[in-house]
N, C-alpha and C positions, 0 to 999 in steps of 0.2 A: 200585441206581440210582444213577447218576452226579448230582452236585450241580455246579450254575452257580456260578461265582465272582464274587460282587458286590462284591468290592474292585476289580474290573477295570472301568474306566470303559465299556469296551466293551459291557460286559452291561447298559448304562442307556442309554436314550432321553434322559432328563432327570435330572439330579442336584441339583436345586434352585437352579441359576444363581448368583446373588450373595447369595442368603438374605437379601433385604431386607425381607421381610415378617413378621410374627408368627405366621403360620399356614403350615402345609404342607398339600399335597395329595398322596396317594398314588393315582396312577391306574394301572389295569390295562385295556391295551387290548384291543378286540376282535378277532375272528379276522383275521389279516393274512396268513395262508399258506392255499393251496388243494390242497396235496399234490402240486403239480405237477413235483417234482423227483426223488423215489426210491420212491413208492409206500408210505412209513412213514407211520404213523398221526399221529406226533409230529414238528413242526418242529424243524429246525436253527436256532438263533438266530444263526448265522453266516451263513444263507442271505441273499444279497443281496436277492432278490425280496422275501422276508419282511421284511428289515429296511427297505426302502424303504416297503412299505405301513405296517407299524408307525408309522413316523415321519410319513407322511401322516396316519394316523387319529388320532395325537397332537396335529398342528396342528388338525385339523378338531373334535375333542371336547374334549380336556383344555384348549384354550386359553381354554375358558370360564371355568377357574379362575385363569388367569395374572396376572389384575389384582389379585387378592386374597390370592394364596398363592404360596408356593416350591412348584415342581412337579418331583416325583419319580415317574418312569415306568420300570420295569424292562422289559427284554426277557424274555421267557419262552418256554418250549417248549408250542407250542400243538396242540390237538387237531385234526385235519383236519375241517372243517366239514359236509361232506356225511354222511361217517360220523357226526358228532355228531348232526346233525338227524335221523337214522334211529334214534336211541336213546329210549328212554323218559327221563323226568325222573329215576328213580333210575340209570338206566344211564348218563346223561350224567355224573352225579356220581361213580359209579364210575371212569370213565377219567379225568375232571377231578383225581381222587384222586391220581394218577400224576403225570408231569412236571408238569403246569401248577401242581397244588398245590405240590409240593416246591420249584419255583423261587420262586413267590411267597411261600411261608413263608421261604425263605432271603432273599429281597429284603427281606422285613419285618424280620426279624431284623437285617440290617445296616443298614437305614435307621435303626432305633430306638437301635441300638447307636453309630453313627458319625454320623448326620446329624441326628436330631430335636431332641435337647438339650432336651427336656422341652416343646417348643410342641405346642399343640393342633393337630388336623390333619383334615381331610376325606378320606373314602375314595371314590372314584368308580371306576366301569366301565362297560362296554356289551357286551352279546352276551356272547361267551365269557369277557370280562373280568369280567361280571356274575354268571357261574356260578361262578367262582373266588372271587368276592368273598363268595358264599354261604357257602362255608367259611371264609374269612378271620372273618366274623362270628359264624359258629356255633362254630368251634374254637379259632381263633387269640386273638381277642377274649375268649373265654370264659376262656381260660386264661392271658391277660395283663390281668387286670381293671385294674391300675394305668395301662397305656395305653389301654384301652377307655374310662375316666373322660374322657380327653382328646380322645374322637372327637366333634367337632361334629356330623357326619351323615356318612351313607353313601349317595351316590347310585348305585343299583344299576338302571340305565336298560338297557330294552332285554332283559329277561328278568323271568320272574315271581316275585315274593316272595309265597308262598301263605299262606292261614290255617294250612295244616299245620307250615309251616317255622317260622311265629312260635309256633304252639302247641308246638312241640318244642324252641324255643328261647327260654324265658321271659324271659331277660336281654334280648331284643331288643325295639324297638319300632317300629312304622310310623309314619310323620309323620301329624299331624291338622292341620296348619297351615303357615303360612309361616315361623314364627320357633321352633318347638319344636326342642329339640337332642338330640344322642343317638340320632336316630332314622333310619329308612331311607326313602328316596325311591324311588319306581319307578313306571314306566309302559311300556306296549308301543302304539305309534300305528299306526293303520289307518284306510281309508277307511270311511265309513258303508255302502256299498254291497258290502263285501268279505263274502261268507259261507263262504268256504271255511276251512280249517285254518291258523291262525298258530301254527307249531311253536315259538314262544316264548311262548306264553300257556298257562298251565294252569288247571285248576277251583281256584278260590278265590284266584285272583290279586288283589292287592291294588293300588289304583290312586290316585294322587293327581293332580290337574289343574293342571299347569305354569304356567299363567296366573294362575289365581285362588288355587292352594294349598289347594283345598276338596277334601274327599272326595265331595261330593254330585254328584249328577247334571246340574245346571244346565248350559245351553250358555253357553260365554264367548266372546264375539264375537272375531275376529281383530285388531278395532281396540282390544282391551283388551290385546293382547300388546306387550311391549317390541321385539320383532322376532326374524326368522329369518336364519339364516346357511346358505344351502343351497350346498353344493359349494365352500366356502370363500369364497362372495360374499355380501355383505349382500342380503337380499331382502326388506326392510320388514317390515311385519306382516302376514303372509301365511296364517298358521295359527289357525284357531278351536281350541277344544278343548271335549270334552265327556266324562266318566266313563261307560263302559257297564258297570254292574256285573254285568249278567247274563253278559257276554261276557269280563269281566275284563280290559279293554283301554281305550284312549283313542283316541276318535273323533275326527279331523280331516276336516272338510268342504270345507275351502277348498283343499287342496293339489292341484296337477297330478299325477294318478296317472300320466300318462304320462311326465312329467318325472322323477319318483320311483321309477319301476320298477326292479327289481332281477333280476340274474341268476339268483340262489338261490331267492329269495322269490316268491310269485304277486304280480299287480298288486294293488296297494291294501294291501299290507303295507308300511308305511313304516318298516321296522326299520331302514335304513342311515342315517335320517334323524331318529331320536328326539332326538338332541341339537340337531341343526341347525333344525329346525322351531321349536323353543322356546329358541334360543341365548342370546337376551338376558334372557329372563326367568329361565333357569337361573344366567345370570352374576348378576344381580340378586339372586337367593334365597340364593346362596352367600354374600354380603355381608351380607345380613339375618342369616342364621344365625349368621356369625361374630359379628356385633355382639350378636345376643343371649346367645351363648355366654359372651363376654367380660364382658358386664353382670351375668348370673348367677355367674360365677366371681368377681367383684371383689365382689358382694354377700355371697356366701357367705364370702369371705376376710374381709370387714368383721364378720361375725357370729361369727368365732371369738373366743371369749374371751382377752382378754391375761393373762398371769400376773401 
């Protein structure tokens, strides 16, 4: 299997900018390629169609974190989405273990060796990016505990983080509130009337409410949200939120299903807008978790006995 050279800036969407913040975010983009070029299962990161879409997705999603962190986003070879969605949970992971995982692990190695300089960091992803991030958490971070200790949080949005996954990886924890650190945040958004099969939601999926940051099933009104940003435009506080534990998803009853429909997913699956519906809630939460991590780290340092 060939490797991607991450010393080459061509293979990054973002490489930290001016590095003027004390925290980084390493983001894995969602599927930005639909196999329209040559029938291959994995994209070529030089494909201009893929690159344009990956850069757009970065602006729509990873910009959530740009106010509080230096942004690192690698290009990576992606699995064709319709084929991916035809596979089981285990089948998807088997294919993700190929080019997508190899690229992201290489990008992480280069990031930590050349860019990170010991700073705490956030991991984030969406959709296929969150599938790859599952392997980052279960393998890469387990094998690099010194790096994992600096992880503020991992936002694995748009894909299921299941009970089984957490049981198989006891070094990982799911978030319980707004300010715990070293934890995973995840949810998949859909309309209350949707009764079909959401191909991103699996049995035992863990969910947290991105407005209240509660695991409970109480309804949180849209007016409690800090605001949405749909298709790159501020849309006010238009999204309510309720955790549905039975279905393993986040229910949004106030969004316009016609406006948010997708070419790939059934009407009522708000997958493409998991970030946008709760954009400013996510932005604020990242700042809260960073502050909590810094305070905890300072307290731990002060408790170390001086010689």
